[in-house]
N, C-alpha and C positions, 0 to 999 in steps of 0.2 A: 578262341576256338568255339566258344558258346555263340558268339555273334555270327560266325560263318555258318554254323549249323542252322541258326534261325533264318538267315538269308536264303540258304539252300532250301529249307523247308517252305518258306514263303514263296520262293520261285517255283517250286513243284506245285504248290497249291494254285498259284496264278496260272500256270501252264495247264493244269487239269481243268480249271474253269474255262480257259480259252478254247481248249480242244473240244470240250463238251457243250460249248455254246450252240444252241439250236440254229439251224439254217432258216432262211426266209421261207423256204418250202414247208418246213415244220410248223412255222407260225401260221401260214395260210391254211394248212390242213386242219389245225385245231380250231380255227375260226369257222371253217366249213362245217366241221362236225358239230360245233355249238349251234350254228344256224340251222343245220338239218334237224337237230333235236328240237329246236324251237318250232320249226315248220311242222314236225310230226305232232308235237304237243298241241299246237293251235288247231290242226286238223282233227285230232282226237277230241278235243274240247268241243269243237263245232259240230262234229258228227254225233255226239252224244244226244243232242236235242234233235228229234225227228223233223221238226219244222225247219230247222236250219240245214237239214241234210241236202236238199236240192241246191241251195246256195253254195254249200260246201263242195258239192260234186265238182263244180268248176274249179275250185281251189285244189282239189285232189288231182284233177287232170293237170292243173297248173304245176303241181308238185312234180308230176312225172316229167313234164316238159321243163320244169324249173330247175332241176339239178344241173343241167349243162349251163343254164343261165347263171345259176349260183356260182358255179366254177369260174365263169368269166368275170362275174361281178367281184368275187373275192380276189381274184388275180389283179383286178384293177384298183381296188380300194385298200387292200391290206399291204402293209410294208413292215419292214423290220428296221429298227434303229439299233445298230451294233455298237456296244460299248466294250468290246473285246472279251470281258469276262462274264457279261450278261447282255441281254438284248431286250428291247421293248417291242411289243406288238402294237402297231398303230393302224388306225382306220381313218380314211379321209372321206367324209360325205358332207354334202351341202357346204363345201368350201372350207370346212374346218377339220383339223387333224385331232383325233382323240386317241389317247393311250388306253388300250383295252386289256393289255396283258403284258407278261414278261417271260423271258426264257432264261433258264439257268440249269446247268448240269443235265443237259439233254432233255429237259422237260419244258413245255410251254404251258403257262397258266393264263387262262383268259377269264376275265370277269363275266359274271352272269348278266351284267348290265347290257352287254351286246345283244343277248337274247331278248331282254326287255325292250330295247330299242327296236328290234326287228318285229316283235309282236305288236308294238304300238303302230308300226307302219301298216300292218295287216288289218287293223281295226277300222 
């Protein structure tokens, strides 16, 4: 009796994890949000210095135009590797695939290192 209860409980837990495993769309959305935060932080940092303002103006305009480009880029480089009860967020750039986050129980957690990599590209 005790063994059956344990198996049923374990089955319910596995089913809950599987049903709440985030979709690929959710993974892509979180990566987009992280990159947009990074873009805004970079723009704010650069516009704080008046001498850099003129150079940054082009980047601000690039940000306005860049959001659709960001959408397309994220759609192309971000993928989800599904393990049924959880999933990994993966990005492929420069021919290499990097795991940058994971999804579990309807939430996607992405490492801040993706923001760092993005900011390094802007410098």
